[in-house]
PyMOL Python script that loads the backbone (N, CA, C, O; Angstrom):
from pymol import cmd

cmd.read_pdbstr("""\
ATOM      1  N   MET A   1       0.814  -1.200   0.000  1.00  0.00           N
ATOM      2  CA  MET A   1       0.000   0.000   0.000  1.00  0.00           C
ATOM      3  C   MET A   1       0.855   1.261   0.000  1.00  0.00           C
ATOM      4  O   MET A   1       0.493   2.263  -0.617  1.00  0.00           O
ATOM      5  N   GLN A   2       1.984   1.209   0.689  1.00  0.00           N
ATOM      6  CA  GLN A   2       2.863   2.374   0.724  1.00  0.00           C
ATOM      7  C   GLN A   2       3.311   2.748  -0.684  1.00  0.00           C
ATOM      8  O   GLN A   2       3.419   3.930  -1.010  1.00  0.00           O
ATOM      9  N   SER A   3       3.568   1.759  -1.504  1.00  0.00           N
ATOM     10  CA  SER A   3       4.022   1.995  -2.871  1.00  0.00           C
ATOM     11  C   SER A   3       2.957   2.728  -3.684  1.00  0.00           C
ATOM     12  O   SER A   3       3.271   3.652  -4.434  1.00  0.00           O
ATOM     13  N   ASP A   4       1.697   2.315  -3.533  1.00  0.00           N
ATOM     14  CA  ASP A   4       0.612   2.973  -4.255  1.00  0.00           C
ATOM     15  C   ASP A   4       0.485   4.438  -3.837  1.00  0.00           C
ATOM     16  O   ASP A   4       0.262   5.317  -4.670  1.00  0.00           O
ATOM     17  N   TYR A   5       0.628   4.683  -2.541  1.00  0.00           N
ATOM     18  CA  TYR A   5       0.507   6.044  -2.033  1.00  0.00           C
ATOM     19  C   TYR A   5       1.622   6.932  -2.583  1.00  0.00           C
ATOM     20  O   TYR A   5       1.358   8.044  -3.040  1.00  0.00           O
ATOM     21  N   SER A   6       2.864   6.448  -2.542  1.00  0.00           N
ATOM     22  CA  SER A   6       3.982   7.265  -3.025  1.00  0.00           C
ATOM     23  C   SER A   6       3.899   7.469  -4.539  1.00  0.00           C
ATOM     24  O   SER A   6       4.277   8.527  -5.041  1.00  0.00           O
ATOM     25  N   THR A   7       3.414   6.476  -5.261  1.00  0.00           N
ATOM     26  CA  THR A   7       3.229   6.627  -6.705  1.00  0.00           C
ATOM     27  C   THR A   7       2.186   7.695  -6.989  1.00  0.00           C
ATOM     28  O   THR A   7       2.348   8.505  -7.902  1.00  0.00           O
ATOM     29  N   GLU A   8       1.123   7.694  -6.212  1.00  0.00           N
ATOM     30  CA  GLU A   8       0.074   8.697  -6.400  1.00  0.00           C
ATOM     31  C   GLU A   8       0.601  10.100  -6.087  1.00  0.00           C
ATOM     32  O   GLU A   8       0.273  11.057  -6.789  1.00  0.00           O
ATOM     33  N   ILE A   9       1.403  10.220  -5.052  1.00  0.00           N
ATOM     34  CA  ILE A   9       2.005  11.511  -4.701  1.00  0.00           C
ATOM     35  C   ILE A   9       2.927  11.980  -5.829  1.00  0.00           C
ATOM     36  O   ILE A   9       2.907  13.151  -6.208  1.00  0.00           O
ATOM     37  N   GLN A  10       3.730  11.062  -6.359  1.00  0.00           N
ATOM     38  CA  GLN A  10       4.620  11.422  -7.461  1.00  0.00           C
ATOM     39  C   GLN A  10       3.825  11.885  -8.677  1.00  0.00           C
ATOM     40  O   GLN A  10       4.204  12.851  -9.340  1.00  0.00           O
ATOM     41  N   LEU A  11       2.735  11.203  -8.967  1.00  0.00           N
ATOM     42  CA  LEU A  11       1.892  11.595 -10.092  1.00  0.00           C
ATOM     43  C   LEU A  11       1.286  12.979  -9.875  1.00  0.00           C
ATOM     44  O   LEU A  11       1.176  13.768 -10.813  1.00  0.00           O
ATOM     45  N   MET A  12       0.897  13.267  -8.646  1.00  0.00           N
ATOM     46  CA  MET A  12       0.344  14.586  -8.344  1.00  0.00           C
ATOM     47  C   MET A  12       1.404  15.669  -8.555  1.00  0.00           C
ATOM     48  O   MET A  12       1.108  16.736  -9.094  1.00  0.00           O
ATOM     49  N   HIS A  13       2.641  15.391  -8.129  1.00  0.00           N
ATOM     50  CA  HIS A  13       3.727  16.355  -8.328  1.00  0.00           C
ATOM     51  C   HIS A  13       4.007  16.562  -9.818  1.00  0.00           C
ATOM     52  O   HIS A  13       4.217  17.690 -10.263  1.00  0.00           O
ATOM     53  N   LEU A  14       4.010  15.479 -10.579  1.00  0.00           N
ATOM     54  CA  LEU A  14       4.223  15.594 -12.020  1.00  0.00           C
ATOM     55  C   LEU A  14       3.116  16.403 -12.681  1.00  0.00           C
ATOM     56  O   LEU A  14       3.379  17.239 -13.545  1.00  0.00           O
ATOM     57  N   GLU A  15       1.886  16.152 -12.274  1.00  0.00           N
ATOM     58  CA  GLU A  15       0.752  16.898 -12.826  1.00  0.00           C
ATOM     59  C   GLU A  15       0.889  18.387 -12.502  1.00  0.00           C
ATOM     60  O   GLU A  15       0.618  19.240 -13.347  1.00  0.00           O
ATOM     61  N   ASP A  16       1.307  18.687 -11.282  1.00  0.00           N
ATOM     62  CA  ASP A  16       1.512  20.078 -10.881  1.00  0.00           C
ATOM     63  C   ASP A  16       2.608  20.734 -11.725  1.00  0.00           C
ATOM     64  O   ASP A  16       2.458  21.875 -12.161  1.00  0.00           O
ATOM     65  N   GLN A  17       3.700  20.018 -11.953  1.00  0.00           N
ATOM     66  CA  GLN A  17       4.788  20.555 -12.776  1.00  0.00           C
ATOM     67  C   GLN A  17       4.322  20.798 -14.209  1.00  0.00           C
ATOM     68  O   GLN A  17       4.662  21.817 -14.809  1.00  0.00           O
ATOM     69  N   ILE A  18       3.554  19.875 -14.750  1.00  0.00           N
ATOM     70  CA  ILE A  18       3.033  20.025 -16.112  1.00  0.00           C
ATOM     71  C   ILE A  18       2.126  21.245 -16.195  1.00  0.00           C
ATOM     72  O   ILE A  18       2.200  22.014 -17.153  1.00  0.00           O
ATOM     73  N   ASN A  19       1.273  21.422 -15.198  1.00  0.00           N
ATOM     74  CA  ASN A  19       0.377  22.584 -15.192  1.00  0.00           C
ATOM     75  C   ASN A  19       1.167  23.890 -15.138  1.00  0.00           C
ATOM     76  O   ASN A  19       0.825  24.853 -15.824  1.00  0.00           O
ATOM     77  N   ARG A  20       2.220  23.923 -14.325  1.00  0.00           N
ATOM     78  CA  ARG A  20       3.047  25.131 -14.242  1.00  0.00           C
ATOM     79  C   ARG A  20       3.770  25.390 -15.560  1.00  0.00           C
ATOM     80  O   ARG A  20       3.880  26.536 -15.997  1.00  0.00           O
ATOM     81  N   MET A  21       4.261  24.331 -16.190  1.00  0.00           N
ATOM     82  CA  MET A  21       4.930  24.494 -17.487  1.00  0.00           C
ATOM     83  C   MET A  21       3.953  25.006 -18.541  1.00  0.00           C
ATOM     84  O   MET A  21       4.315  25.838 -19.373  1.00  0.00           O
ATOM     85  N   ASN A  22       2.732  24.518 -18.510  1.00  0.00           N
ATOM     86  CA  ASN A  22       1.724  24.987 -19.463  1.00  0.00           C
ATOM     87  C   ASN A  22       1.435  26.473 -19.274  1.00  0.00           C
ATOM     88  O   ASN A  22       1.252  27.201 -20.249  1.00  0.00           O
ATOM     89  N   LEU A  23       1.395  26.923 -18.025  1.00  0.00           N
ATOM     90  CA  LEU A  23       1.183  28.350 -17.760  1.00  0.00           C
ATOM     91  C   LEU A  23       2.341  29.186 -18.298  1.00  0.00           C
ATOM     92  O   LEU A  23       2.128  30.247 -18.885  1.00  0.00           O
ATOM     93  N   VAL A  24       3.558  28.707 -18.095  1.00  0.00           N
ATOM     94  CA  VAL A  24       4.735  29.426 -18.593  1.00  0.00           C
ATOM     95  C   VAL A  24       4.698  29.491 -20.115  1.00  0.00           C
ATOM     96  O   VAL A  24       4.955  30.543 -20.700  1.00  0.00           O
ATOM     97  N   LEU A  25       4.379  28.371 -20.755  1.00  0.00           N
ATOM     98  CA  LEU A  25       4.317  28.347 -22.220  1.00  0.00           C
ATOM     99  C   LEU A  25       3.226  29.270 -22.748  1.00  0.00           C
ATOM    100  O   LEU A  25       3.421  29.944 -23.759  1.00  0.00           O
ATOM    101  N   ALA A  26       2.092  29.304 -22.080  1.00  0.00           N
ATOM    102  CA  ALA A  26       1.007  30.191 -22.507  1.00  0.00           C
ATOM    103  C   ALA A  26       1.439  31.650 -22.384  1.00  0.00           C
ATOM    104  O   ALA A  26       1.145  32.466 -23.257  1.00  0.00           O
ATOM    105  N   ASP A  27       2.136  31.970 -21.298  1.00  0.00           N
ATOM    106  CA  ASP A  27       2.620  33.334 -21.101  1.00  0.00           C
ATOM    107  C   ASP A  27       3.641  33.699 -22.177  1.00  0.00           C
ATOM    108  O   ASP A  27       3.618  34.807 -22.711  1.00  0.00           O
ATOM    109  N   GLN A  28       4.530  32.770 -22.489  1.00  0.00           N
ATOM    110  CA  GLN A  28       5.524  33.020 -23.538  1.00  0.00           C
ATOM    111  C   GLN A  28       4.840  33.191 -24.887  1.00  0.00           C
ATOM    112  O   GLN A  28       5.249  34.028 -25.692  1.00  0.00           O
ATOM    113  N   GLY A  29       3.802  32.402 -25.136  1.00  0.00           N
ATOM    114  CA  GLY A  29       3.052  32.525 -26.386  1.00  0.00           C
ATOM    115  C   GLY A  29       2.427  33.901 -26.518  1.00  0.00           C
ATOM    116  O   GLY A  29       2.408  34.484 -27.602  1.00  0.00           O
ATOM    117  N   HIS A  30       1.914  34.418 -25.400  1.00  0.00           N
ATOM    118  CA  HIS A  30       1.327  35.765 -25.398  1.00  0.00           C
ATOM    119  C   HIS A  30       2.389  36.804 -25.765  1.00  0.00           C
ATOM    120  O   HIS A  30       2.140  37.709 -26.562  1.00  0.00           O
ATOM    121  N   HIS A  31       3.579  36.658 -25.171  1.00  0.00           N
ATOM    122  CA  HIS A  31       4.662  37.602 -25.471  1.00  0.00           C
ATOM    123  C   HIS A  31       5.099  37.491 -26.930  1.00  0.00           C
ATOM    124  O   HIS A  31       5.394  38.499 -27.571  1.00  0.00           O
ATOM    125  N   ILE A  32       5.139  36.273 -27.449  1.00  0.00           N
ATOM    126  CA  ILE A  32       5.510  36.078 -28.853  1.00  0.00           C
ATOM    127  C   ILE A  32       4.490  36.751 -29.757  1.00  0.00           C
ATOM    128  O   ILE A  32       4.860  37.391 -30.742  1.00  0.00           O
ATOM    129  N   ASP A  33       3.202  36.613 -29.429  1.00  0.00           N
ATOM    130  CA  ASP A  33       2.154  37.270 -30.222  1.00  0.00           C
ATOM    131  C   ASP A  33       2.326  38.786 -30.209  1.00  0.00           C
ATOM    132  O   ASP A  33       2.186  39.440 -31.243  1.00  0.00           O
ATOM    133  N   LYS A  34       2.631  39.346 -29.027  1.00  0.00           N
ATOM    134  CA  LYS A  34       2.829  40.793 -28.933  1.00  0.00           C
ATOM    135  C   LYS A  34       4.031  41.227 -29.762  1.00  0.00           C
ATOM    136  O   LYS A  34       3.968  42.228 -30.476  1.00  0.00           O
ATOM    137  N   LEU A  35       5.125  40.475 -29.667  1.00  0.00           N
ATOM    138  CA  LEU A  35       6.322  40.823 -30.434  1.00  0.00           C
ATOM    139  C   LEU A  35       6.076  40.710 -31.932  1.00  0.00           C
ATOM    140  O   LEU A  35       6.579  41.525 -32.706  1.00  0.00           O
ATOM    141  N   THR A  36       5.313  39.716 -32.344  1.00  0.00           N
ATOM    142  CA  THR A  36       4.979  39.561 -33.760  1.00  0.00           C
ATOM    143  C   THR A  36       4.192  40.767 -34.252  1.00  0.00           C
ATOM    144  O   THR A  36       4.427  41.259 -35.356  1.00  0.00           O
ATOM    145  N   GLY A  37       3.260  41.244 -33.435  1.00  0.00           N
ATOM    146  CA  GLY A  37       2.488  42.437 -33.785  1.00  0.00           C
ATOM    147  C   GLY A  37       3.362  43.673 -33.878  1.00  0.00           C
ATOM    148  O   GLY A  37       3.186  44.497 -34.776  1.00  0.00           O
ATOM    149  N   ILE A  38       4.296  43.804 -32.961  1.00  0.00           N
ATOM    150  CA  ILE A  38       5.205  44.950 -32.974  1.00  0.00           C
ATOM    151  C   ILE A  38       6.076  44.913 -34.229  1.00  0.00           C
ATOM    152  O   ILE A  38       6.285  45.940 -34.874  1.00  0.00           O
ATOM    153  N   ILE A  39       6.579  43.732 -34.570  1.00  0.00           N
ATOM    154  CA  ILE A  39       7.416  43.595 -35.769  1.00  0.00           C
ATOM    155  C   ILE A  39       6.621  43.963 -37.015  1.00  0.00           C
ATOM    156  O   ILE A  39       7.124  44.671 -37.887  1.00  0.00           O
ATOM    157  N   ALA A  40       5.381  43.487 -37.102  1.00  0.00           N
ATOM    158  CA  ALA A  40       4.542  43.816 -38.262  1.00  0.00           C
ATOM    159  C   ALA A  40       4.318  45.325 -38.349  1.00  0.00           C
ATOM    160  O   ALA A  40       4.362  45.900 -39.436  1.00  0.00           O
ATOM    161  N   SER A  41       4.079  45.960 -37.209  1.00  0.00           N
ATOM    162  CA  SER A  41       3.874  47.407 -37.176  1.00  0.00           C
ATOM    163  C   SER A  41       5.136  48.150 -37.619  1.00  0.00           C
ATOM    164  O   SER A  41       5.059  49.116 -38.377  1.00  0.00           O
ATOM    165  N   LEU A  42       6.289  47.695 -37.144  1.00  0.00           N
ATOM    166  CA  LEU A  42       7.546  48.338 -37.533  1.00  0.00           C
ATOM    167  C   LEU A  42       7.829  48.167 -39.021  1.00  0.00           C
ATOM    168  O   LEU A  42       8.338  49.082 -39.669  1.00  0.00           O
ATOM    169  N   LYS A  43       7.501  46.997 -39.564  1.00  0.00           N
ATOM    170  CA  LYS A  43       7.684  46.779 -41.007  1.00  0.00           C
ATOM    171  C   LYS A  43       6.804  47.739 -41.805  1.00  0.00           C
ATOM    172  O   LYS A  43       7.236  48.300 -42.812  1.00  0.00           O
ATOM    173  N   THR A  44       5.566  47.920 -41.343  1.00  0.00           N
ATOM    174  CA  THR A  44       4.650  48.842 -42.020  1.00  0.00           C
ATOM    175  C   THR A  44       5.189  50.264 -41.959  1.00  0.00           C
ATOM    176  O   THR A  44       5.183  50.981 -42.960  1.00  0.00           O
ATOM    177  N   ARG A  45       5.649  50.664 -40.796  1.00  0.00           N
ATOM    178  CA  ARG A  45       6.190  52.016 -40.640  1.00  0.00           C
ATOM    179  C   ARG A  45       7.421  52.225 -41.514  1.00  0.00           C
ATOM    180  O   ARG A  45       7.578  53.280 -42.129  1.00  0.00           O
ATOM    181  N   LEU A  46       8.296  51.215 -41.568  1.00  0.00           N
ATOM    182  CA  LEU A  46       9.487  51.316 -42.407  1.00  0.00           C
ATOM    183  C   LEU A  46       9.102  51.456 -43.872  1.00  0.00           C
ATOM    184  O   LEU A  46       9.688  52.255 -44.602  1.00  0.00           O
ATOM    185  N   LYS A  47       8.121  50.681 -44.295  1.00  0.00           N
ATOM    186  CA  LYS A  47       7.661  50.759 -45.683  1.00  0.00           C
ATOM    187  C   LYS A  47       7.119  52.159 -45.981  1.00  0.00           C
ATOM    188  O   LYS A  47       7.392  52.723 -47.040  1.00  0.00           O
ATOM    189  N   LEU A  48       6.352  52.711 -45.042  1.00  0.00           N
ATOM    190  CA  LEU A  48       5.819  54.062 -45.236  1.00  0.00           C
ATOM    191  C   LEU A  48       6.937  55.091 -45.321  1.00  0.00           C
ATOM    192  O   LEU A  48       6.877  56.019 -46.128  1.00  0.00           O
ATOM    193  N   LEU A  49       7.949  54.924 -44.493  1.00  0.00           N
ATOM    194  CA  LEU A  49       9.076  55.857 -44.526  1.00  0.00           C
ATOM    195  C   LEU A  49       9.853  55.732 -45.832  1.00  0.00           C
ATOM    196  O   LEU A  49      10.318  56.728 -46.385  1.00  0.00           O
ATOM    197  N   GLU A  50       9.990  54.499 -46.320  1.00  0.00           N
ATOM    198  CA  GLU A  50      10.711  54.300 -47.578  1.00  0.00           C
ATOM    199  C   GLU A  50       9.933  54.869 -48.758  1.00  0.00           C
ATOM    200  O   GLU A  50      10.527  55.393 -49.700  1.00  0.00           O
ATOM    201  N   GLU A  51       8.603  54.767 -48.710  1.00  0.00           N
ATOM    202  CA  GLU A  51       7.770  55.273 -49.802  1.00  0.00           C
ATOM    203  C   GLU A  51       7.729  56.791 -49.822  1.00  0.00           C
ATOM    204  O   GLU A  51       7.754  57.400 -50.892  1.00  0.00           O
ATOM    205  N   GLY A  52       7.667  57.401 -48.661  1.00  0.00           N
ATOM    206  CA  GLY A  52       7.700  58.862 -48.559  1.00  0.00           C
ATOM    207  C   GLY A  52       9.128  59.259 -48.259  1.00  0.00           C
ATOM    208  O   GLY A  52       9.720  58.746 -47.309  1.00  0.00           O
ATOM    209  N   SER A  53       9.688  60.142 -49.029  1.00  0.00           N
ATOM    210  CA  SER A  53      11.122  60.422 -48.925  1.00  0.00           C
ATOM    211  C   SER A  53      11.540  60.915 -47.545  1.00  0.00           C
ATOM    212  O   SER A  53      12.602  60.531 -47.055  1.00  0.00           O
ATOM    213  N   SER A  54      10.727  61.758 -46.906  1.00  0.00           N
ATOM    214  CA  SER A  54      11.148  62.323 -45.627  1.00  0.00           C
ATOM    215  C   SER A  54      10.439  61.704 -44.434  1.00  0.00           C
ATOM    216  O   SER A  54      10.855  61.902 -43.293  1.00  0.00           O
ATOM    217  N   GLY A  55       9.376  60.959 -44.686  1.00  0.00           N
ATOM    218  CA  GLY A  55       8.627  60.387 -43.583  1.00  0.00           C
ATOM    219  C   GLY A  55       7.655  61.350 -42.959  1.00  0.00           C
ATOM    220  O   GLY A  55       7.043  61.032 -41.940  1.00  0.00           O
ATOM    221  N   GLU A  56       7.492  62.539 -43.552  1.00  0.00           N
ATOM    222  CA  GLU A  56       6.530  63.489 -43.003  1.00  0.00           C
ATOM    223  C   GLU A  56       5.134  62.904 -43.083  1.00  0.00           C
ATOM    224  O   GLU A  56       4.792  62.201 -44.035  1.00  0.00           O
ATOM    225  N   GLY A  57       4.349  63.196 -42.091  1.00  0.00           N
ATOM    226  CA  GLY A  57       2.976  62.700 -42.066  1.00  0.00           C
ATOM    227  C   GLY A  57       2.844  61.348 -41.405  1.00  0.00           C
ATOM    228  O   GLY A  57       1.736  60.823 -41.290  1.00  0.00           O
ATOM    229  N   VAL A  58       3.954  60.772 -40.969  1.00  0.00           N
ATOM    230  CA  VAL A  58       3.889  59.498 -40.267  1.00  0.00           C
ATOM    231  C   VAL A  58       3.943  59.800 -38.782  1.00  0.00           C
ATOM    232  O   VAL A  58       4.903  60.391 -38.288  1.00  0.00           O
ATOM    233  N   ASN A  59       2.902  59.387 -38.079  1.00  0.00           N
ATOM    234  CA  ASN A  59       2.812  59.638 -36.646  1.00  0.00           C
ATOM    235  C   ASN A  59       3.125  58.339 -35.919  1.00  0.00           C
ATOM    236  O   ASN A  59       2.311  57.416 -35.920  1.00  0.00           O
ATOM    237  N   PHE A  60       4.298  58.259 -35.300  1.00  0.00           N
ATOM    238  CA  PHE A  60       4.699  57.028 -34.638  1.00  0.00           C
ATOM    239  C   PHE A  60       4.009  56.817 -33.300  1.00  0.00           C
ATOM    240  O   PHE A  60       4.062  55.716 -32.753  1.00  0.00           O
ATOM    241  N   ASP A  61       3.373  57.830 -32.768  1.00  0.00           N
ATOM    242  CA  ASP A  61       2.677  57.675 -31.496  1.00  0.00           C
ATOM    243  C   ASP A  61       1.367  56.929 -31.649  1.00  0.00           C
ATOM    244  O   ASP A  61       0.951  56.229 -30.726  1.00  0.00           O
ATOM    245  N   SER A  62       0.713  57.056 -32.775  1.00  0.00           N
ATOM    246  CA  SER A  62      -0.611  56.460 -32.935  1.00  0.00           C
ATOM    247  C   SER A  62      -0.568  55.097 -33.589  1.00  0.00           C
ATOM    248  O   SER A  62      -1.593  54.420 -33.672  1.00  0.00           O
ATOM    249  N   GLY A  63       0.597  54.679 -34.054  1.00  0.00           N
ATOM    250  CA  GLY A  63       0.702  53.369 -34.654  1.00  0.00           C
ATOM    251  C   GLY A  63       0.476  53.345 -36.142  1.00  0.00           C
ATOM    252  O   GLY A  63       0.356  52.264 -36.718  1.00  0.00           O
ATOM    253  N   GLY A  64       0.412  54.492 -36.792  1.00  0.00           N
ATOM    254  CA  GLY A  64       0.212  54.485 -38.228  1.00  0.00           C
ATOM    255  C   GLY A  64       0.341  55.867 -38.815  1.00  0.00           C
ATOM    256  O   GLY A  64       0.642  56.829 -38.109  1.00  0.00           O
ATOM    257  N   PRO A  65       0.109  55.965 -40.121  1.00  0.00           N
ATOM    258  CA  PRO A  65       0.235  57.273 -40.772  1.00  0.00           C
ATOM    259  C   PRO A  65      -0.873  58.216 -40.328  1.00  0.00           C
ATOM    260  O   PRO A  65      -1.966  57.782 -39.965  1.00  0.00           O
ATOM    261  N   SER A  66      -0.585  59.479 -40.359  1.00  0.00           N
ATOM    262  CA  SER A  66      -1.609  60.463 -40.036  1.00  0.00           C
ATOM    263  C   SER A  66      -1.445  61.650 -40.971  1.00  0.00           C
ATOM    264  O   SER A  66      -0.344  61.971 -41.416  1.00  0.00           O
ATOM    265  N   GLU A  67      -2.539  62.272 -41.247  1.00  0.00           N
ATOM    266  CA  GLU A  67      -2.508  63.469 -42.079  1.00  0.00           C
ATOM    267  C   GLU A  67      -2.203  64.662 -41.189  1.00  0.00           C
ATOM    268  O   GLU A  67      -2.838  64.849 -40.151  1.00  0.00           O
ATOM    269  N   ILE A  68      -1.242  65.459 -41.593  1.00  0.00           N
ATOM    270  CA  ILE A  68      -0.938  66.686 -40.866  1.00  0.00           C
ATOM    271  C   ILE A  68      -1.488  67.835 -41.697  1.00  0.00           C
ATOM    272  O   ILE A  68      -1.049  68.049 -42.827  1.00  0.00           O
ATOM    273  N   PRO A  69      -2.445  68.572 -41.148  1.00  0.00           N
ATOM    274  CA  PRO A  69      -3.045  69.672 -41.904  1.00  0.00           C
ATOM    275  C   PRO A  69      -2.019  70.771 -42.176  1.00  0.00           C
ATOM    276  O   PRO A  69      -1.011  70.876 -41.478  1.00  0.00           O
ATOM    277  N   PRO A  70      -2.285  71.589 -43.197  1.00  0.00           N
ATOM    278  CA  PRO A  70      -1.337  72.656 -43.567  1.00  0.00           C
ATOM    279  C   PRO A  70      -0.987  73.590 -42.419  1.00  0.00           C
ATOM    280  O   PRO A  70       0.131  74.103 -42.362  1.00  0.00           O
ATOM    281  N   ASP A  71      -1.933  73.823 -41.493  1.00  0.00           N
ATOM    282  CA  ASP A  71      -1.629  74.733 -40.386  1.00  0.00           C
ATOM    283  C   ASP A  71      -0.843  74.042 -39.270  1.00  0.00           C
ATOM    284  O   ASP A  71      -0.436  74.689 -38.305  1.00  0.00           O
ATOM    285  N   GLY A  72      -0.627  72.724 -39.401  1.00  0.00           N
ATOM    286  CA  GLY A  72       0.168  71.987 -38.426  1.00  0.00           C
ATOM    287  C   GLY A  72      -0.553  71.637 -37.149  1.00  0.00           C
ATOM    288  O   GLY A  72       0.071  71.130 -36.217  1.00  0.00           O
ATOM    289  N   VAL A  73      -1.853  71.891 -37.071  1.00  0.00           N
ATOM    290  CA  VAL A  73      -2.615  71.615 -35.853  1.00  0.00           C
ATOM    291  C   VAL A  73      -3.428  70.343 -36.067  1.00  0.00           C
ATOM    292  O   VAL A  73      -4.291  70.283 -36.942  1.00  0.00           O
ATOM    293  N   ASN A  74      -3.140  69.336 -35.260  1.00  0.00           N
ATOM    294  CA  ASN A  74      -3.928  68.099 -35.329  1.00  0.00           C
ATOM    295  C   ASN A  74      -5.243  68.293 -34.601  1.00  0.00           C
ATOM    296  O   ASN A  74      -5.278  68.848 -33.503  1.00  0.00           O
ATOM    297  N   ARG A  75      -6.297  67.847 -35.197  1.00  0.00           N
ATOM    298  CA  ARG A  75      -7.614  68.005 -34.577  1.00  0.00           C
ATOM    299  C   ARG A  75      -8.146  66.681 -34.128  1.00  0.00           C
ATOM    300  O   ARG A  75      -9.247  66.611 -33.581  1.00  0.00           O
TER     301      ARG A  75
END
""", "prot")
cmd.dss("prot")
cmd.show_as("cartoon", "prot")
cmd.util.cbc("prot")
cmd.orient("prot")
């Protein structure tokens, strides 16, 4: 009976370790998704800068191009 009990305890510990590893992997997956989005955004911004000679009209704070009115005041 002692053997069955210790085997069950070991299985519980293994299950706990697997659950913790799954949480870590899920968290890493979330970070990978965020980094992939950032890379895609940077590629888009680079393309916009390459297409426009000076990069004017590209607003890096908002995540994309923006129109700057002639008076220079954003509304």
